[in-house]
N, C-alpha and C positions, 0 to 999 in steps of 0.2 A: 724106424724112420718112415717107412712108406705107410704105416698105420696112421701117422700123424697128417699126412697130406690130405687136404680136402680135394678130393678128385672131381667133385662137381664144379668147384671153383676154377680149377685147372683146365676142365673141358670147356667151361663157359668163356674164359679168357682166350683160350686157344681158338675156339670157333669164331669169337668176336673179331679177333685179330685177322684170321683168315678171310672172313666175310669183309672187312674193311679193304683188304688188299685186293680182293677180287672185284669187289663193286666200285671203289673209288680209285684205285691206283691203275688196275688194268683196263678199265672201262673205256677211258680216252683212246688207247691204243686200239682196242676193238673197234671202237666207233669210227676212227679215222681210216683204219684198214677197210671197213665196210664202205666207207664213203669213196675211198680211192677206187675199190672195185667197181662201185656203181657208176662213178664218173667215167671209168674206162669202157664199161659196157655201154654207157650212154654215147660216148664218142664213137664207138664202132657201129652203133645203130644208126647214127646220123649220117655216116658215110654211104 
């Protein structure tokens, strides 16, 4: 059975799904965390 699996296709699909998860699903969380951190630093510096 393992001989009949197209490993190039499996690796491509796995990489594509992982890339979509990292770029499009986690990106807003990372962006908003960075914005919150920057806003906190700005408010500290203004005091």
